[in-house]
Residue frames as a rotation matrix with the C-alpha (Angstrom) as fourth column:
MET 1
-0.199 0.912 0.358 29.43
0.788 -0.069 0.612 240.49
0.583 0.403 -0.705 177.78
ILE 2
-0.857 -0.014 0.515 28.09
-0.166 -0.939 -0.302 243.91
0.488 -0.344 0.802 178.80
SER 3
-0.743 0.589 -0.319 25.59
0.596 0.364 -0.716 243.89
-0.306 -0.721 -0.622 181.60
SER 4
0.051 0.871 0.488 22.04
0.904 -0.248 0.348 245.22
0.424 0.423 -0.801 181.22
ASN 5
0.592 0.092 -0.801 22.93
0.596 -0.719 0.358 248.00
-0.543 -0.689 -0.480 183.66
ASP 6
-0.469 -0.842 -0.268 25.82
0.316 -0.443 0.839 249.04
-0.825 0.308 0.474 181.40
ILE 7
-0.591 0.315 0.743 23.44
0.776 -0.031 0.630 249.13
0.222 0.949 -0.226 178.40
LYS 8
0.532 0.832 -0.159 21.09
0.834 -0.483 0.265 251.37
0.143 -0.274 -0.951 180.38
THR 9
0.264 -0.553 -0.790 24.03
0.367 -0.700 0.613 253.62
-0.892 -0.452 0.018 181.26
ILE 10
-0.723 -0.531 0.442 25.08
0.575 -0.106 0.811 253.76
-0.384 0.841 0.382 177.63
LYS 11
-0.071 0.806 0.588 21.59
0.891 -0.214 0.401 254.88
0.449 0.552 -0.703 176.64
LYS 12
0.700 0.313 -0.641 21.53
0.649 -0.654 0.389 257.50
-0.297 -0.689 -0.661 179.46
ILE 13
-0.126 -0.835 -0.536 24.91
0.322 -0.545 0.774 258.93
-0.938 -0.075 0.338 178.50
ALA 14
-0.719 -0.095 0.688 23.99
0.693 -0.038 0.720 258.97
-0.042 0.995 0.093 174.78
GLU 15
0.343 0.918 0.197 20.78
0.875 -0.389 0.289 260.81
0.342 0.073 -0.937 175.61
GLU 16
0.579 -0.216 -0.786 22.73
0.431 -0.737 0.520 263.35
-0.692 -0.640 -0.334 177.71
PHE 17
-0.468 -0.880 0.081 25.32
0.480 -0.177 0.859 263.74
-0.742 0.441 0.505 174.94
PHE 18
-0.665 0.281 0.692 22.85
0.673 -0.177 0.718 264.44
0.324 0.943 -0.072 172.20
GLY 19
0.434 0.837 -0.335 20.59
0.897 -0.365 0.248 266.37
0.085 -0.408 -0.909 174.55
LYS 20
0.069 -0.519 -0.852 23.32
0.443 -0.750 0.492 269.01
-0.894 -0.411 0.178 174.70
THR 21
-0.907 -0.318 0.277 22.89
0.375 -0.310 0.874 269.66
-0.192 0.896 0.400 170.97
THR 22
-0.565 0.711 -0.419 20.09
-0.648 -0.696 -0.309 271.37
-0.512 0.097 0.854 169.15
PHE 23
-0.647 0.273 -0.711 18.98
-0.496 0.558 0.666 268.13
0.579 0.784 -0.225 167.49
GLU 24
0.237 0.721 0.651 15.82
-0.914 0.393 -0.102 266.30
-0.330 -0.571 0.752 168.51
ALA 25
-0.500 -0.479 -0.722 17.04
-0.700 0.715 0.011 262.74
0.510 0.510 -0.692 168.53
GLU 26
0.741 0.610 0.280 15.26
-0.671 0.666 0.327 259.44
0.013 -0.430 0.903 169.18
ILE 27
-0.312 -0.948 -0.067 17.94
-0.914 0.319 -0.252 257.08
0.260 -0.018 -0.965 170.56
GLU 28
0.884 0.465 -0.044 17.74
-0.451 0.873 0.185 253.29
0.124 -0.144 0.982 170.49
VAL 29
-0.271 -0.940 0.207 20.44
-0.962 0.272 -0.025 251.16
-0.033 -0.206 -0.978 172.10
LEU 30
0.573 0.458 -0.679 20.35
-0.595 0.803 0.039 247.54
0.563 0.382 0.733 170.90
PRO 31
0.892 -0.275 0.359 21.67
-0.117 0.628 0.769 244.46
-0.437 -0.728 0.528 172.64
GLU 32
0.056 -0.987 -0.152 25.40
-0.756 -0.141 0.639 243.78
-0.652 0.079 -0.754 172.33
GLU 33
0.992 0.085 0.089 26.58
-0.002 0.736 -0.677 241.77
-0.123 0.671 0.731 169.33
ASN 34
0.506 -0.860 0.057 30.21
0.753 0.409 -0.515 240.51
0.420 0.304 0.855 169.33
GLN 35
-0.192 -0.550 -0.813 31.35
0.912 -0.405 0.058 243.09
-0.362 -0.730 0.579 171.96
THR 36
-0.941 -0.060 0.333 29.67
0.212 -0.872 0.441 245.87
0.264 0.485 0.834 169.95
VAL 37
-0.317 0.854 -0.412 26.71
0.637 -0.130 -0.760 247.91
-0.703 -0.504 -0.503 171.20
PRO 38
-0.554 0.173 0.814 24.68
0.725 -0.382 0.574 249.33
0.410 0.908 0.086 168.33
ILE 39
-0.379 0.447 -0.810 23.29
0.405 -0.707 -0.580 252.84
-0.832 -0.548 0.087 168.95
ASN 40
-0.455 0.313 0.833 20.74
0.853 -0.113 0.509 254.06
0.254 0.943 -0.215 166.43
LEU 41
-0.635 0.211 -0.743 19.67
0.176 -0.897 -0.405 257.66
-0.752 -0.388 0.532 166.17
LYS 42
-0.077 0.649 0.757 16.67
0.989 -0.044 0.138 259.02
0.123 0.760 -0.638 164.32
ILE 43
-0.375 -0.030 -0.927 16.81
0.331 -0.938 -0.103 262.76
-0.866 -0.345 0.362 163.57
GLU 44
0.682 0.727 -0.078 15.19
0.263 -0.344 -0.901 265.13
-0.682 0.594 -0.426 161.08
GLU 45
0.851 -0.431 -0.301 18.36
-0.510 -0.536 -0.673 266.54
0.129 0.726 -0.676 159.47
PRO 46
0.841 -0.485 0.241 20.88
0.289 0.779 0.557 263.67
-0.458 -0.398 0.795 159.47
GLN 47
0.648 -0.613 0.453 23.21
0.548 -0.038 -0.836 265.12
0.529 0.789 0.311 156.84
ILE 48
0.572 -0.440 0.692 24.62
-0.574 -0.818 -0.046 267.61
0.586 -0.370 -0.720 159.36
LEU 49
0.502 -0.337 0.797 25.63
-0.745 0.301 0.596 264.86
-0.440 -0.892 -0.100 161.79
ILE 50
0.825 -0.204 0.527 26.72
0.371 0.899 -0.232 262.38
-0.427 0.387 0.817 159.14
GLY 51
0.236 -0.762 -0.603 28.96
-0.436 -0.637 0.635 264.72
-0.869 0.113 -0.483 157.20
GLU 52
0.401 -0.161 -0.902 30.76
-0.910 0.046 -0.413 264.13
0.108 0.986 -0.128 153.93
GLY 53
-0.044 -0.414 -0.909 31.28
-0.437 0.827 -0.355 260.44
0.898 0.382 -0.217 153.45
GLY 54
0.714 0.464 -0.525 30.25
0.248 0.534 0.808 259.79
0.655 -0.707 0.266 157.10
GLN 55
-0.282 -0.959 0.001 33.30
0.406 -0.121 -0.906 261.52
0.869 -0.255 0.424 158.51
THR 56
-0.376 0.246 0.894 31.30
-0.715 -0.690 -0.111 263.63
0.589 -0.681 0.435 161.12
LEU 57
0.722 0.676 -0.146 29.42
-0.499 0.656 0.567 260.44
0.479 -0.336 0.811 162.10
ASN 58
0.423 -0.663 -0.618 32.74
0.496 0.740 -0.455 258.67
0.758 -0.114 0.642 162.72
ASP 59
-0.575 -0.655 0.490 34.11
0.013 -0.606 -0.795 261.58
0.818 -0.451 0.357 164.72
ILE 60
0.025 0.676 0.736 30.97
-0.894 -0.315 0.319 261.69
0.448 -0.666 0.597 166.93
GLN 61
0.831 0.225 -0.509 31.19
-0.068 0.949 0.308 257.93
0.552 -0.221 0.804 167.44
HIS 62
-0.071 -0.960 -0.269 34.80
0.478 0.204 -0.854 258.31
0.875 -0.190 0.445 168.48
LEU 63
-0.558 -0.088 0.825 33.92
-0.479 -0.777 -0.407 261.04
0.677 -0.623 0.392 171.05
LEU 64
0.430 0.849 0.308 30.97
-0.813 0.215 0.541 259.11
0.393 -0.483 0.782 172.42
LYS 65
0.667 -0.218 -0.712 33.07
0.203 0.973 -0.108 255.95
0.717 -0.073 0.693 172.76
ALA 66
-0.478 -0.873 0.096 35.76
0.232 -0.232 -0.945 257.82
0.847 -0.429 0.314 174.70
ILE 67
-0.339 0.457 0.822 33.14
-0.828 -0.560 -0.031 259.26
0.446 -0.691 0.568 177.11
LEU 68
0.698 0.694 -0.180 31.52
-0.553 0.680 0.481 255.85
0.456 -0.237 0.858 177.60
ARG 69
0.270 -0.686 -0.676 34.83
0.360 0.722 -0.590 254.12
0.893 -0.084 0.442 178.32
LYS 70
-0.743 -0.540 0.395 35.56
-0.098 -0.495 -0.863 256.65
0.662 -0.680 0.315 181.07
LYS 71
-0.267 0.718 0.643 32.05
-0.923 -0.382 0.043 256.47
0.276 -0.582 0.765 182.59
ILE 72
0.801 0.566 -0.197 31.52
-0.513 0.817 0.263 252.69
0.309 -0.109 0.945 182.43
ASP 73
-0.177 -0.841 0.511 33.75
-0.966 0.249 0.074 250.62
-0.190 -0.480 -0.857 184.66
SER 74
0.886 0.453 0.098 33.53
-0.416 0.870 -0.264 247.35
-0.205 0.193 0.960 182.78
LYS 75
0.012 -0.868 0.497 36.25
-0.322 0.467 0.824 244.68
-0.947 -0.170 -0.273 182.70
GLU 76
0.161 0.156 0.975 34.96
0.755 0.617 -0.223 243.70
-0.636 0.772 -0.019 179.30
MET 77
-0.849 -0.398 -0.347 36.21
0.028 -0.690 0.724 245.55
-0.527 0.605 0.597 176.24
PHE 78
0.154 0.912 0.381 33.27
0.741 0.148 -0.655 246.90
-0.653 0.383 -0.653 174.23
TYR 79
-0.938 -0.317 0.138 32.77
0.318 -0.634 0.705 249.00
-0.136 0.706 0.696 171.12
ILE 80
-0.012 0.961 -0.276 29.86
0.124 -0.272 -0.954 251.09
-0.992 -0.045 -0.116 169.93
ASP 81
-0.746 -0.079 0.661 28.42
0.659 0.046 0.750 251.35
-0.090 0.996 0.018 166.49
LEU 82
-0.312 0.616 -0.724 26.66
0.094 -0.738 -0.668 254.65
-0.945 -0.277 0.172 166.10
ASP 83
-0.727 0.201 0.657 24.26
0.684 0.122 0.720 254.93
0.064 0.972 -0.226 163.14
ILE 84
-0.601 0.532 -0.596 22.05
-0.172 -0.815 -0.554 257.86
-0.780 -0.230 0.581 162.18
ASN 85
0.302 0.850 -0.431 18.83
-0.738 -0.077 -0.670 257.17
-0.603 0.521 0.604 160.26
ASN 86
0.645 -0.040 0.763 20.30
0.215 0.968 -0.131 253.82
-0.734 0.248 0.633 159.17
TYR 87
0.665 -0.436 -0.606 23.02
-0.721 -0.588 -0.367 255.57
-0.196 0.681 -0.705 157.11
LYS 88
-0.395 -0.896 0.205 25.64
-0.830 0.443 0.340 252.87
-0.395 -0.035 -0.918 157.69
LYS 89
-0.186 0.429 0.884 23.18
0.080 0.903 -0.421 250.06
-0.979 -0.008 -0.203 157.08
LYS 90
0.825 0.563 -0.052 21.98
0.024 -0.127 -0.992 251.55
-0.565 0.817 -0.118 153.78
LYS 91
0.374 -0.764 -0.527 25.52
-0.921 -0.373 -0.112 252.26
-0.111 0.527 -0.843 152.65
THR 92
-0.543 -0.576 0.611 26.57
-0.526 0.801 0.287 248.65
-0.654 -0.166 -0.738 153.41
GLU 93
0.157 0.716 0.680 23.57
0.285 0.627 -0.725 247.30
-0.946 0.308 -0.106 151.52
TYR 94
0.859 0.109 -0.501 24.29
-0.370 -0.543 -0.754 249.61
-0.355 0.832 -0.426 148.58
LEU 95
-0.020 -0.965 -0.261 27.93
-0.982 -0.030 0.186 248.44
-0.187 0.260 -0.947 148.41
LYS 96
-0.411 -0.085 0.907 26.88
-0.172 0.985 0.015 244.82
-0.895 -0.150 -0.420 148.47
GLU 97
0.592 0.787 0.175 24.76
0.048 0.181 -0.982 245.33
-0.805 0.590 0.069 145.37
């Protein structure tokens, strides 16, 4: 289980990461679920960061995960699930229909 301090660090690093872009992003880091930390972003022009078929979103998630693993010294393995404007959630719901 990831500590609350690690969750705060994840949010801080995510804010720094997206703060270096030109996008105004509202970042929400949710409590861990099954070793996965959900990170939700709300931005005005999500299509640029999502990319075709979500490829850019997956690439950003991969980069952020690599940065977090280097910065957080946790004995517990953890993953992140980056979502922008609920893109993944909506896509999952659509595919279930």
